[in-house]
KEGU-117203 format. One record per residue (C-alpha): residue in one letter; x, y, z; chain; residue number from 1. Coordinates in nm, 3 decimals. Each point is the difference from the previous one (the first is absolute). Layout:
<rs>
resn A | u X | v Y | w Z | chain A | resi NUM $
...
</rs>
This chain:
<rs>
resn X | u 0.513 | v -1.560 | w 1.779 | chain A | resi 1 $
resn X | u -0.005 | v 0.344 | w 0.148 | chain A | resi 2 $
resn X | u 0.128 | v 0.133 | w 0.329 | chain A | resi 3 $
resn X | u -0.223 | v 0.234 | w 0.188 | chain A | resi 4 $
resn X | u 0.121 | v 0.359 | w 0.034 | chain A | resi 5 $
resn X | u 0.292 | v 0.052 | w 0.232 | chain A | resi 6 $
resn X | u -0.099 | v 0.092 | w 0.352 | chain A | resi 7 $
resn X | u 0.075 | v 0.360 | w 0.096 | chain A | resi 8 $
resn X | u 0.174 | v -0.096 | w 0.321 | chain A | resi 9 $
resn X | u 0.234 | v -0.237 | w -0.185 | chain A | resi 10 $
resn X | u 0.079 | v 0.270 | w -0.254 | chain A | resi 11 $
resn X | u 0.086 | v 0.251 | w 0.272 | chain A | resi 12 $
resn X | u 0.227 | v -0.252 | w 0.174 | chain A | resi 13 $
resn X | u 0.191 | v -0.064 | w -0.322 | chain A | resi 14 $
resn X | u 0.039 | v 0.375 | w -0.055 | chain A | resi 15 $
resn X | u 0.134 | v 0.040 | w 0.353 | chain A | resi 16 $
resn X | u 0.255 | v -0.280 | w -0.036 | chain A | resi 17 $
resn X | u 0.105 | v 0.090 | w -0.353 | chain A | resi 18 $
resn X | u 0.034 | v 0.376 | w 0.010 | chain A | resi 19 $
resn X | u 0.165 | v 0.012 | w -0.338 | chain A | resi 20 $
resn X | u -0.291 | v -0.165 | w -0.180 | chain A | resi 21 $
resn X | u -0.216 | v 0.244 | w -0.192 | chain A | resi 22 $
resn X | u -0.368 | v -0.071 | w -0.054 | chain A | resi 23 $
resn X | u -0.236 | v 0.168 | w -0.239 | chain A | resi 24 $
resn X | u -0.302 | v 0.172 | w 0.152 | chain A | resi 25 $
resn X | u -0.188 | v 0.053 | w -0.325 | chain A | resi 26 $
resn X | u -0.379 | v -0.018 | w -0.002 | chain A | resi 27 $
resn X | u -0.108 | v -0.353 | w -0.072 | chain A | resi 28 $
resn X | u 0.219 | v -0.174 | w 0.257 | chain A | resi 29 $
resn X | u 0.326 | v -0.021 | w -0.196 | chain A | resi 30 $
resn X | u 0.269 | v -0.162 | w 0.210 | chain A | resi 31 $
resn X | u 0.321 | v -0.194 | w -0.051 | chain A | resi 32 $
resn X | u 0.058 | v -0.358 | w 0.109 | chain A | resi 33 $
resn X | u 0.048 | v -0.001 | w 0.377 | chain A | resi 34 $
resn X | u 0.274 | v -0.213 | w 0.157 | chain A | resi 35 $
resn X | u 0.016 | v -0.347 | w -0.153 | chain A | resi 36 $
resn X | u -0.364 | v 0.006 | w -0.117 | chain A | resi 37 $
resn X | u -0.053 | v -0.127 | w -0.353 | chain A | resi 38 $
resn X | u -0.181 | v 0.232 | w -0.244 | chain A | resi 39 $
resn X | u -0.360 | v -0.068 | w -0.095 | chain A | resi 40 $
resn X | u -0.007 | v -0.200 | w -0.322 | chain A | resi 41 $
resn X | u -0.272 | v 0.093 | w -0.250 | chain A | resi 42 $
resn X | u -0.077 | v -0.064 | w -0.364 | chain A | resi 43 $
resn X | u -0.101 | v 0.290 | w -0.222 | chain A | resi 44 $
resn X | u -0.131 | v -0.020 | w -0.358 | chain A | resi 45 $
resn X | u 0.058 | v 0.272 | w -0.256 | chain A | resi 46 $
resn X | u -0.301 | v 0.118 | w -0.195 | chain A | resi 47 $
resn X | u 0.103 | v -0.100 | w -0.347 | chain A | resi 48 $
resn X | u 0.329 | v -0.179 | w -0.051 | chain A | resi 49 $
resn X | u 0.319 | v 0.208 | w 0.024 | chain A | resi 50 $
resn X | u -0.063 | v 0.343 | w -0.147 | chain A | resi 51 $
resn X | u 0.069 | v 0.360 | w 0.097 | chain A | resi 52 $
resn X | u -0.327 | v 0.035 | w 0.189 | chain A | resi 53 $
resn X | u 0.118 | v -0.274 | w 0.238 | chain A | resi 54 $
resn X | u 0.358 | v 0.121 | w 0.041 | chain A | resi 55 $
resn X | u -0.066 | v 0.160 | w 0.338 | chain A | resi 56 $
resn X | u -0.020 | v -0.337 | w 0.177 | chain A | resi 57 $
resn X | u 0.341 | v -0.103 | w -0.131 | chain A | resi 58 $
resn X | u 0.129 | v 0.345 | w 0.099 | chain A | resi 59 $
resn X | u -0.134 | v -0.046 | w 0.354 | chain A | resi 60 $
resn X | u 0.193 | v -0.325 | w 0.024 | chain A | resi 61 $
resn X | u 0.322 | v 0.122 | w -0.163 | chain A | resi 62 $
resn X | u 0.015 | v 0.322 | w 0.207 | chain A | resi 63 $
resn X | u -0.060 | v -0.190 | w 0.325 | chain A | resi 64 $
resn X | u -0.341 | v 0.147 | w 0.083 | chain A | resi 65 $
resn X | u -0.147 | v -0.345 | w 0.072 | chain A | resi 66 $
resn X | u 0.301 | v -0.097 | w 0.207 | chain A | resi 67 $
resn X | u -0.027 | v 0.320 | w 0.205 | chain A | resi 68 $
resn X | u -0.364 | v -0.089 | w 0.066 | chain A | resi 69 $
resn X | u 0.093 | v -0.344 | w 0.131 | chain A | resi 70 $
resn X | u -0.137 | v -0.178 | w -0.308 | chain A | resi 71 $
resn X | u 0.144 | v -0.263 | w -0.232 | chain A | resi 72 $
resn X | u -0.211 | v 0.047 | w -0.314 | chain A | resi 73 $
resn X | u -0.004 | v -0.255 | w -0.279 | chain A | resi 74 $
resn X | u -0.116 | v 0.174 | w -0.318 | chain A | resi 75 $
resn X | u -0.172 | v -0.218 | w -0.257 | chain A | resi 76 $
resn X | u -0.137 | v 0.101 | w -0.340 | chain A | resi 77 $
resn X | u -0.377 | v 0.047 | w -0.004 | chain A | resi 78 $
resn X | u -0.241 | v -0.097 | w -0.276 | chain A | resi 79 $
resn X | u -0.273 | v 0.267 | w 0.001 | chain A | resi 80 $
resn X | u -0.307 | v 0.047 | w 0.218 | chain A | resi 81 $
resn X | u -0.172 | v -0.338 | w 0.004 | chain A | resi 82 $
resn X | u 0.314 | v -0.205 | w 0.052 | chain A | resi 83 $
resn X | u 0.140 | v 0.231 | w 0.267 | chain A | resi 84 $
resn X | u -0.325 | v -0.016 | w 0.197 | chain A | resi 85 $
resn X | u 0.009 | v -0.380 | w -0.015 | chain A | resi 86 $
resn X | u 0.354 | v 0.000 | w 0.137 | chain A | resi 87 $
resn X | u -0.094 | v 0.239 | w 0.280 | chain A | resi 88 $
resn X | u -0.315 | v -0.185 | w 0.105 | chain A | resi 89 $
resn X | u 0.175 | v -0.336 | w -0.033 | chain A | resi 90 $
resn X | u 0.281 | v 0.109 | w 0.235 | chain A | resi 91 $
resn X | u 0.281 | v -0.016 | w -0.257 | chain A | resi 92 $
resn X | u 0.064 | v 0.371 | w 0.050 | chain A | resi 93 $
resn X | u -0.070 | v 0.238 | w 0.287 | chain A | resi 94 $
resn X | u 0.016 | v 0.323 | w -0.201 | chain A | resi 95 $
resn X | u -0.067 | v 0.071 | w -0.368 | chain A | resi 96 $
resn X | u 0.008 | v 0.296 | w -0.234 | chain A | resi 97 $
resn X | u -0.323 | v -0.002 | w -0.196 | chain A | resi 98 $
resn X | u -0.247 | v 0.221 | w -0.179 | chain A | resi 99 $
resn X | u -0.233 | v 0.097 | w 0.283 | chain A | resi 100 $
resn X | u -0.313 | v 0.022 | w -0.212 | chain A | resi 101 $
resn X | u 0.064 | v -0.345 | w -0.143 | chain A | resi 102 $
resn X | u 0.046 | v -0.139 | w 0.351 | chain A | resi 103 $
resn X | u -0.320 | v 0.164 | w 0.121 | chain A | resi 104 $
resn X | u -0.196 | v -0.132 | w -0.297 | chain A | resi 105 $
resn X | u 0.123 | v -0.349 | w 0.082 | chain A | resi 106 $
resn X | u -0.092 | v 0.047 | w 0.367 | chain A | resi 107 $
resn X | u -0.347 | v 0.118 | w -0.098 | chain A | resi 108 $
resn X | u -0.072 | v -0.283 | w -0.241 | chain A | resi 109 $
resn X | u 0.165 | v -0.303 | w 0.163 | chain A | resi 110 $
resn X | u -0.114 | v -0.114 | w 0.343 | chain A | resi 111 $
resn X | u 0.331 | v -0.175 | w 0.071 | chain A | resi 112 $
resn X | u 0.184 | v 0.332 | w -0.026 | chain A | resi 113 $
resn X | u -0.228 | v 0.207 | w 0.222 | chain A | resi 114 $
resn X | u 0.170 | v 0.123 | w 0.320 | chain A | resi 115 $
resn X | u 0.325 | v -0.173 | w -0.096 | chain A | resi 116 $
resn X | u 0.217 | v 0.305 | w -0.070 | chain A | resi 117 $
resn X | u 0.014 | v 0.378 | w 0.036 | chain A | resi 118 $
resn X | u 0.209 | v 0.280 | w -0.144 | chain A | resi 119 $
resn X | u 0.266 | v 0.162 | w 0.217 | chain A | resi 120 $
resn X | u 0.131 | v 0.252 | w -0.256 | chain A | resi 121 $
resn X | u -0.074 | v 0.141 | w -0.345 | chain A | resi 122 $
resn X | u 0.286 | v 0.005 | w -0.250 | chain A | resi 123 $
resn X | u -0.188 | v 0.179 | w -0.279 | chain A | resi 124 $
resn X | u -0.269 | v 0.249 | w 0.092 | chain A | resi 125 $
resn X | u -0.175 | v -0.045 | w -0.336 | chain A | resi 126 $
resn X | u -0.059 | v -0.299 | w -0.225 | chain A | resi 127 $
resn X | u 0.272 | v -0.041 | w -0.264 | chain A | resi 128 $
resn X | u -0.185 | v -0.263 | w -0.202 | chain A | resi 129 $
resn X | u -0.010 | v 0.082 | w -0.371 | chain A | resi 130 $
resn X | u -0.037 | v -0.145 | w -0.347 | chain A | resi 131 $
resn X | u 0.282 | v 0.050 | w -0.248 | chain A | resi 132 $
resn X | u -0.011 | v -0.054 | w -0.376 | chain A | resi 133 $
resn X | u 0.260 | v 0.065 | w -0.267 | chain A | resi 134 $
resn X | u -0.035 | v 0.317 | w -0.202 | chain A | resi 135 $
resn X | u -0.145 | v -0.068 | w -0.344 | chain A | resi 136 $
resn X | u -0.176 | v -0.314 | w 0.117 | chain A | resi 137 $
resn X | u -0.351 | v 0.141 | w -0.022 | chain A | resi 138 $
resn X | u -0.056 | v 0.064 | w 0.372 | chain A | resi 139 $
resn X | u -0.013 | v 0.365 | w 0.102 | chain A | resi 140 $
resn X | u -0.293 | v 0.005 | w 0.244 | chain A | resi 141 $
resn X | u -0.178 | v -0.243 | w 0.234 | chain A | resi 142 $
resn X | u -0.278 | v -0.065 | w -0.253 | chain A | resi 143 $
resn X | u 0.259 | v -0.142 | w -0.241 | chain A | resi 144 $
resn X | u 0.052 | v -0.290 | w 0.243 | chain A | resi 145 $
resn X | u -0.325 | v -0.171 | w -0.107 | chain A | resi 146 $
resn X | u 0.077 | v -0.340 | w -0.148 | chain A | resi 147 $
resn X | u 0.372 | v 0.030 | w 0.072 | chain A | resi 148 $
resn X | u 0.244 | v -0.236 | w 0.172 | chain A | resi 149 $
resn X | u 0.147 | v 0.139 | w 0.322 | chain A | resi 150 $
resn X | u 0.291 | v -0.162 | w 0.178 | chain A | resi 151 $
resn X | u 0.028 | v 0.011 | w 0.378 | chain A | resi 152 $
resn X | u 0.152 | v -0.186 | w 0.292 | chain A | resi 153 $
resn X | u -0.209 | v -0.293 | w 0.117 | chain A | resi 154 $
resn X | u -0.235 | v 0.088 | w 0.290 | chain A | resi 155 $
resn X | u 0.110 | v 0.365 | w -0.011 | chain A | resi 156 $
resn X | u -0.192 | v 0.310 | w 0.109 | chain A | resi 157 $
resn X | u 0.007 | v 0.108 | w -0.364 | chain A | resi 158 $
resn X | u -0.266 | v -0.257 | w -0.083 | chain A | resi 159 $
resn X | u -0.185 | v 0.041 | w 0.329 | chain A | resi 160 $
resn X | u -0.044 | v 0.373 | w -0.059 | chain A | resi 161 $
resn X | u -0.064 | v -0.011 | w -0.373 | chain A | resi 162 $
resn X | u -0.380 | v -0.047 | w 0.018 | chain A | resi 163 $
resn X | u -0.029 | v 0.324 | w 0.200 | chain A | resi 164 $
resn X | u 0.238 | v 0.185 | w -0.233 | chain A | resi 165 $
resn X | u -0.186 | v -0.132 | w -0.305 | chain A | resi 166 $
resn X | u -0.337 | v 0.100 | w 0.143 | chain A | resi 167 $
resn X | u 0.112 | v 0.356 | w 0.064 | chain A | resi 168 $
resn X | u 0.193 | v 0.030 | w -0.328 | chain A | resi 169 $
resn X | u -0.282 | v -0.140 | w -0.213 | chain A | resi 170 $
resn X | u 0.170 | v -0.323 | w -0.102 | chain A | resi 171 $
resn X | u -0.171 | v -0.338 | w -0.043 | chain A | resi 172 $
resn X | u 0.205 | v -0.201 | w 0.250 | chain A | resi 173 $
resn X | u -0.143 | v -0.328 | w -0.127 | chain A | resi 174 $
resn X | u 0.152 | v 0.064 | w -0.342 | chain A | resi 175 $
resn X | u 0.356 | v 0.012 | w 0.132 | chain A | resi 176 $
resn X | u 0.213 | v -0.315 | w -0.008 | chain A | resi 177 $
resn X | u 0.254 | v -0.031 | w 0.283 | chain A | resi 178 $
resn X | u 0.332 | v -0.173 | w -0.056 | chain A | resi 179 $
resn X | u 0.161 | v -0.108 | w 0.327 | chain A | resi 180 $
resn X | u 0.373 | v -0.011 | w 0.062 | chain A | resi 181 $
resn X | u 0.257 | v 0.007 | w 0.278 | chain A | resi 182 $
resn X | u 0.081 | v 0.359 | w 0.106 | chain A | resi 183 $
resn X | u 0.341 | v 0.007 | w -0.167 | chain A | resi 184 $
resn X | u -0.147 | v -0.124 | w -0.330 | chain A | resi 185 $
resn X | u -0.268 | v 0.267 | w -0.040 | chain A | resi 186 $
resn X | u 0.215 | v 0.254 | w -0.195 | chain A | resi 187 $
resn X | u 0.111 | v -0.275 | w -0.240 | chain A | resi 188 $
resn X | u -0.363 | v -0.072 | w -0.092 | chain A | resi 189 $
resn X | u -0.036 | v 0.350 | w -0.142 | chain A | resi 190 $
resn X | u 0.346 | v 0.017 | w -0.155 | chain A | resi 191 $
resn X | u -0.056 | v -0.328 | w -0.185 | chain A | resi 192 $
resn X | u -0.347 | v 0.092 | w -0.124 | chain A | resi 193 $
resn X | u -0.177 | v -0.275 | w 0.193 | chain A | resi 194 $
resn X | u -0.238 | v 0.259 | w 0.145 | chain A | resi 195 $
resn X | u -0.135 | v 0.338 | w -0.108 | chain A | resi 196 $
resn X | u 0.066 | v 0.161 | w 0.339 | chain A | resi 197 $
resn X | u 0.117 | v -0.084 | w 0.349 | chain A | resi 198 $
resn X | u -0.130 | v 0.104 | w 0.339 | chain A | resi 199 $
resn X | u 0.268 | v 0.071 | w 0.255 | chain A | resi 200 $
resn X | u 0.120 | v 0.292 | w 0.213 | chain A | resi 201 $
resn X | u 0.045 | v 0.330 | w -0.182 | chain A | resi 202 $
resn X | u 0.347 | v 0.037 | w 0.152 | chain A | resi 203 $
resn X | u 0.108 | v -0.302 | w -0.204 | chain A | resi 204 $
resn X | u -0.042 | v 0.193 | w -0.323 | chain A | resi 205 $
resn X | u 0.372 | v 0.056 | w -0.060 | chain A | resi 206 $
resn X | u 0.080 | v -0.369 | w 0.034 | chain A | resi 207 $
resn X | u -0.279 | v -0.100 | w -0.238 | chain A | resi 208 $
resn X | u 0.111 | v 0.256 | w -0.259 | chain A | resi 209 $
resn X | u 0.357 | v -0.127 | w 0.025 | chain A | resi 210 $
resn X | u -0.115 | v -0.360 | w -0.048 | chain A | resi 211 $
resn X | u -0.222 | v 0.091 | w -0.296 | chain A | resi 212 $
resn X | u 0.230 | v 0.259 | w -0.158 | chain A | resi 213 $
resn X | u -0.298 | v 0.233 | w -0.046 | chain A | resi 214 $
resn X | u -0.187 | v 0.272 | w 0.183 | chain A | resi 215 $
resn X | u -0.324 | v -0.090 | w 0.176 | chain A | resi 216 $
resn X | u -0.347 | v 0.141 | w 0.048 | chain A | resi 217 $
resn X | u -0.083 | v 0.025 | w 0.371 | chain A | resi 218 $
resn X | u -0.355 | v -0.047 | w 0.131 | chain A | resi 219 $
resn X | u 0.013 | v 0.042 | w 0.381 | chain A | resi 220 $
resn X | u -0.280 | v -0.146 | w 0.211 | chain A | resi 221 $
resn X | u 0.023 | v 0.306 | w 0.225 | chain A | resi 222 $
resn X | u -0.152 | v 0.211 | w -0.279 | chain A | resi 223 $
resn X | u -0.329 | v -0.161 | w 0.102 | chain A | resi 224 $
resn X | u 0.083 | v -0.133 | w 0.349 | chain A | resi 225 $
resn X | u 0.191 | v 0.284 | w 0.170 | chain A | resi 226 $
resn X | u -0.096 | v -0.083 | w 0.359 | chain A | resi 227 $
resn X | u 0.172 | v -0.337 | w 0.024 | chain A | resi 228 $
resn X | u 0.326 | v -0.088 | w 0.175 | chain A | resi 229 $
resn X | u 0.282 | v -0.181 | w -0.176 | chain A | resi 230 $
resn X | u 0.239 | v -0.245 | w 0.165 | chain A | resi 231 $
resn X | u 0.028 | v -0.042 | w 0.374 | chain A | resi 232 $
resn X | u 0.143 | v -0.229 | w 0.266 | chain A | resi 233 $
resn X | u -0.225 | v -0.271 | w 0.140 | chain A | resi 234 $
resn X | u 0.062 | v -0.200 | w 0.316 | chain A | resi 235 $
resn X | u -0.182 | v -0.318 | w 0.092 | chain A | resi 236 $
resn X | u -0.251 | v 0.043 | w 0.279 | chain A | resi 237 $
resn X | u 0.178 | v -0.275 | w 0.194 | chain A | resi 238 $
resn X | u 0.323 | v 0.201 | w 0.012 | chain A | resi 239 $
resn X | u -0.188 | v 0.322 | w 0.080 | chain A | resi 240 $
resn X | u -0.167 | v -0.167 | w 0.298 | chain A | resi 241 $
resn X | u 0.306 | v -0.192 | w 0.121 | chain A | resi 242 $
resn X | u 0.261 | v 0.273 | w -0.036 | chain A | resi 243 $
resn X | u -0.117 | v 0.349 | w -0.099 | chain A | resi 244 $
resn X | u 0.339 | v 0.144 | w 0.099 | chain A | resi 245 $
resn X | u 0.167 | v -0.223 | w -0.259 | chain A | resi 246 $
resn X | u -0.241 | v 0.141 | w -0.260 | chain A | resi 247 $
resn X | u 0.095 | v 0.354 | w 0.100 | chain A | resi 248 $
resn X | u 0.371 | v -0.073 | w -0.015 | chain A | resi 249 $
resn X | u -0.034 | v -0.169 | w -0.338 | chain A | resi 250 $
resn X | u -0.211 | v 0.280 | w -0.143 | chain A | resi 251 $
resn X | u 0.239 | v 0.266 | w 0.130 | chain A | resi 252 $
resn X | u 0.300 | v -0.176 | w -0.158 | chain A | resi 253 $
resn X | u -0.181 | v -0.033 | w -0.333 | chain A | resi 254 $
resn X | u -0.100 | v 0.368 | w 0.000 | chain A | resi 255 $
resn X | u 0.364 | v 0.094 | w 0.068 | chain A | resi 256 $
resn X | u 0.087 | v -0.209 | w -0.304 | chain A | resi 257 $
resn X | u -0.269 | v 0.175 | w -0.203 | chain A | resi 258 $
resn X | u 0.125 | v 0.345 | w 0.102 | chain A | resi 259 $
resn X | u 0.360 | v -0.092 | w -0.085 | chain A | resi 260 $
resn X | u -0.110 | v -0.146 | w -0.332 | chain A | resi 261 $
resn X | u -0.185 | v 0.306 | w -0.126 | chain A | resi 262 $
resn X | u 0.281 | v 0.226 | w 0.125 | chain A | resi 263 $
resn X | u 0.273 | v -0.212 | w -0.167 | chain A | resi 264 $
resn X | u -0.154 | v -0.167 | w -0.310 | chain A | resi 265 $
resn X | u 0.336 | v -0.079 | w -0.163 | chain A | resi 266 $
resn X | u 0.137 | v -0.177 | w 0.305 | chain A | resi 267 $
resn X | u -0.333 | v -0.176 | w 0.066 | chain A | resi 268 $
resn X | u -0.003 | v -0.138 | w -0.355 | chain A | resi 269 $
resn X | u 0.354 | v -0.132 | w 0.047 | chain A | resi 270 $
resn X | u -0.097 | v -0.160 | w 0.333 | chain A | resi 271 $
resn X | u -0.293 | v -0.171 | w -0.170 | chain A | resi 272 $
resn X | u 0.232 | v -0.128 | w -0.274 | chain A | resi 273 $
resn X | u 0.248 | v -0.129 | w 0.260 | chain A | resi 274 $
resn X | u -0.276 | v -0.203 | w 0.167 | chain A | resi 275 $
resn X | u -0.178 | v -0.097 | w -0.321 | chain A | resi 276 $
resn X | u 0.241 | v -0.009 | w -0.298 | chain A | resi 277 $
resn X | u -0.286 | v -0.054 | w -0.245 | chain A | resi 278 $
resn X | u -0.129 | v 0.350 | w 0.078 | chain A | resi 279 $
resn X | u 0.070 | v 0.276 | w -0.251 | chain A | resi 280 $
resn X | u 0.172 | v 0.295 | w 0.169 | chain A | resi 281 $
resn X | u -0.121 | v 0.268 | w -0.243 | chain A | resi 282 $
resn X | u -0.360 | v -0.123 | w 0.009 | chain A | resi 283 $
resn X | u 0.012 | v -0.024 | w 0.380 | chain A | resi 284 $
resn X | u 0.123 | v 0.357 | w 0.033 | chain A | resi 285 $
resn X | u -0.271 | v 0.118 | w -0.239 | chain A | resi 286 $
resn X | u -0.267 | v -0.175 | w 0.206 | chain A | resi 287 $
resn X | u 0.128 | v 0.148 | w 0.326 | chain A | resi 288 $
resn X | u 0.004 | v 0.349 | w -0.150 | chain A | resi 289 $
resn X | u -0.346 | v -0.045 | w -0.152 | chain A | resi 290 $
resn X | u -0.159 | v -0.126 | w 0.321 | chain A | resi 291 $
resn X | u 0.146 | v 0.272 | w 0.224 | chain A | resi 292 $
resn X | u -0.287 | v 0.251 | w -0.053 | chain A | resi 293 $
resn X | u -0.250 | v -0.268 | w 0.105 | chain A | resi 294 $
resn X | u 0.176 | v -0.093 | w 0.325 | chain A | resi 295 $
resn X | u -0.043 | v 0.312 | w 0.216 | chain A | resi 296 $
resn X | u -0.329 | v 0.026 | w 0.196 | chain A | resi 297 $
resn X | u -0.194 | v 0.326 | w 0.008 | chain A | resi 298 $
resn X | u 0.052 | v 0.279 | w 0.255 | chain A | resi 299 $
resn X | u 0.357 | v -0.100 | w 0.084 | chain A | resi 300 $
resn X | u -0.091 | v -0.330 | w 0.165 | chain A | resi 301 $
resn X | u 0.286 | v -0.255 | w 0.030 | chain A | resi 302 $
resn X | u 0.063 | v -0.262 | w -0.265 | chain A | resi 303 $
resn X | u -0.240 | v -0.289 | w 0.033 | chain A | resi 304 $
resn X | u -0.277 | v 0.197 | w 0.172 | chain A | resi 305 $
resn X | u -0.360 | v -0.098 | w -0.074 | chain A | resi 306 $
resn X | u -0.283 | v 0.246 | w 0.054 | chain A | resi 307 $
resn X | u -0.312 | v -0.173 | w 0.132 | chain A | resi 308 $
resn X | u -0.231 | v 0.222 | w -0.202 | chain A | resi 309 $
resn X | u 0.183 | v -0.088 | w -0.321 | chain A | resi 310 $
resn X | u -0.013 | v -0.369 | w 0.085 | chain A | resi 311 $
resn X | u -0.375 | v 0.031 | w 0.059 | chain A | resi 312 $
resn X | u -0.040 | v 0.173 | w -0.337 | chain A | resi 313 $
resn X | u 0.202 | v -0.265 | w -0.183 | chain A | resi 314 $
resn X | u -0.203 | v -0.281 | w 0.157 | chain A | resi 315 $
resn X | u -0.322 | v 0.177 | w -0.099 | chain A | resi 316 $
resn X | u 0.120 | v 0.020 | w -0.361 | chain A | resi 317 $
resn X | u 0.069 | v -0.371 | w -0.036 | chain A | resi 318 $
resn X | u -0.330 | v -0.084 | w 0.172 | chain A | resi 319 $
resn X | u -0.208 | v 0.240 | w -0.209 | chain A | resi 320 $
resn X | u 0.155 | v -0.137 | w -0.319 | chain A | resi 321 $
resn X | u -0.093 | v -0.354 | w 0.103 | chain A | resi 322 $
resn X | u 0.356 | v -0.126 | w 0.048 | chain A | resi 323 $
resn X | u -0.073 | v -0.134 | w 0.351 | chain A | resi 324 $
resn X | u -0.304 | v -0.186 | w 0.128 | chain A | resi 325 $
resn X | u -0.034 | v 0.198 | w 0.322 | chain A | resi 326 $
resn X | u 0.132 | v 0.331 | w 0.126 | chain A | resi 327 $
resn X | u 0.328 | v -0.023 | w 0.190 | chain A | resi 328 $
resn X | u 0.072 | v 0.209 | w 0.312 | chain A | resi 329 $
resn X | u 0.328 | v 0.198 | w -0.005 | chain A | resi 330 $
resn X | u 0.112 | v -0.161 | w 0.328 | chain A | resi 331 $
resn X | u -0.048 | v -0.345 | w -0.157 | chain A | resi 332 $
resn X | u 0.260 | v 0.065 | w -0.271 | chain A | resi 333 $
resn X | u 0.241 | v 0.248 | w 0.165 | chain A | resi 334 $
resn X | u 0.150 | v -0.005 | w 0.348 | chain A | resi 335 $
resn X | u 0.014 | v 0.373 | w 0.070 | chain A | resi 336 $
resn X | u 0.189 | v -0.068 | w 0.324 | chain A | resi 337 $
resn X | u 0.291 | v -0.131 | w -0.208 | chain A | resi 338 $
resn X | u 0.005 | v 0.247 | w -0.290 | chain A | resi 339 $
resn X | u 0.243 | v 0.295 | w 0.024 | chain A | resi 340 $
resn X | u -0.128 | v 0.303 | w 0.190 | chain A | resi 341 $
resn X | u 0.049 | v 0.363 | w -0.090 | chain A | resi 342 $
</rs>
């Protein structure tokens, strides 16, 4: 399915013959399509349907960043952590946006997922998972969740991480009843009173409040789990081994889309709506604006960078809390040769 990276000699010959052709020399191997070569075709899954947090992929396509990188990217709507991992391991997608901690928990608890994928960039440098309840509904702190119904996307990181959150927050996790739904249906569960709270990303608060017509109480997981990453980009190990340069070009194009998105939230929301008419422009803009503080790495590192020490710390947290059966090595879940460098 994939072409191997273009040979340097061939690239130089094309540049010599076509002096007017400009090529990008950005870190990560960005390059245009040479001569009559066809672009590399890949399938990418969003993290969670079509929302503001996923707008940057549609921006990368609309603004031509994929095309400039010699890539023809088909963007499909993802369905949370468990389903996206299945698609990646099963070969239906080559790249996915996914909550990194959820993916690592799955890799550490399911033998069929071990050594099947690695991260090539972080989108959010901190977990954005949270629980939201309507004001006046009797939930103002984590301990109020005991015996309550919580709605969440099926197979999502929200449920995977909850036992650790509950343990640290002093909640009886066994007393909580989970109500599963498709990602797009989660806000409606709360608005219609089918659940007492929902677990989703904290940046989705504005959309949930609009759907419910009420203000919400926010209970972020990062109050108790501050060392965890949020969403990131995973590539299948097969693609990493077969064509690492493709992974670099894809990652670089996506990070250009992410930078453009946080710099131009209004335009990014409109681009998302153009590609996915079911998306709400105002809610998308609110999500983009809300997630911006969580996107930039520490110490001025480029977007997408992943510090090995932080990865080690995050893996230690999920192991110490009993969320994985065995400790995972940082190199087993992140390809530091492919992540952006300072």
